[in-house]
SEMIRO-381690 format. One line per field, with one value per residue (C-alpha): residue number from 0; residue in three letters; chain; x, y, z negated. Coordinates in steps of 0.2 Angstrom, whole numbers, always signed. Each point is the difference from the previous one (the first is absolute). Layout:
N
num <- c(NUM,...) $
residuo <- c(ALA,...) $
cadena <- c(A,...) $
c1 <- c(X,...) $
c2 <- c(Y,...) $
c3 <- c(Z,...) $
! end
This chain:
64
num <- c(0,1,2,3,4,5,6,7,8,9,10,11,12,13,14,15,16,17,18,19,20,21,22,23,24,25,26,27,28,29,30,31,32,33,34,35,36,37,38,39,40,41,42,43,44,45,46,47,48,49,50,51,52,53,54,55,56,57,58,59,60,61,62,63) $
residuo <- c(UNK,UNK,UNK,UNK,UNK,UNK,UNK,UNK,UNK,UNK,UNK,UNK,UNK,UNK,UNK,UNK,UNK,UNK,UNK,UNK,UNK,UNK,UNK,UNK,UNK,UNK,UNK,UNK,UNK,UNK,UNK,UNK,UNK,UNK,UNK,UNK,UNK,UNK,UNK,UNK,UNK,UNK,UNK,UNK,UNK,UNK,UNK,UNK,UNK,UNK,UNK,UNK,UNK,UNK,UNK,UNK,UNK,UNK,UNK,UNK,UNK,UNK,UNK,UNK) $
cadena <- c(A,A,A,A,A,A,A,A,A,A,A,A,A,A,A,A,A,A,A,A,A,A,A,A,A,A,A,A,A,A,A,A,A,A,A,A,A,A,A,A,A,A,A,A,A,A,A,A,A,A,A,A,A,A,A,A,A,A,A,A,A,A,A,A) $
c1 <- c(+42,-7,-16,-9,-10,-3,+12,+18,+3,-12,+3,-9,-1,-3,-6,+5,-10,-3,+12,-4,+7,+8,-5,-2,+15,-3,+11,+0,+4,+2,+2,-8,-15,+12,+5,-12,+1,-6,-13,-7,-2,-8,-13,-4,-3,-8,-18,-5,+16,+10,-13,-1,+19,+0,-14,+10,+16,-10,-6,+18,+6,+11,+4,-1) $
c2 <- c(-64,+14,+9,+6,+14,+18,+5,-2,+9,+5,+14,+0,+16,-2,+15,+0,+8,+19,+9,+17,+14,-12,-9,-19,-10,-9,-15,-9,-18,-6,-16,-12,-12,-15,+8,-8,+15,+12,-13,+1,+19,-2,-13,+12,+15,-9,-1,-18,-3,-16,-9,+13,-1,-19,+1,+12,-10,-16,+10,+5,-18,+6,-10,+8) $
c3 <- c(+39,+11,+2,+16,-7,+3,-15,+1,-16,-14,-12,-16,-11,-18,-11,-18,-14,+0,-12,-8,+10,+13,+15,-1,+5,+17,+5,+16,+5,+18,+9,+12,-2,-2,-18,-12,-12,+15,+5,-17,+1,+18,-7,-15,+12,+15,+1,-3,-10,+2,+9,+14,+1,+2,+13,+10,-2,+6,+16,+4,-3,-14,-16,-17) $
! end
């Protein structure tokens, strides 16, 4: 399944808890919108959430 959107790859940064006298740990995950795990992050961050993502996919004639 392919997606015809503006993003070929999404990079999600996660910041861990603050630690005394240390910087918080930052981890990264990357992938395309065809990856359900990455799509969950996008929907959580995207204004309008999953519904906005589905509307965009419908306009682009993409199945999710």
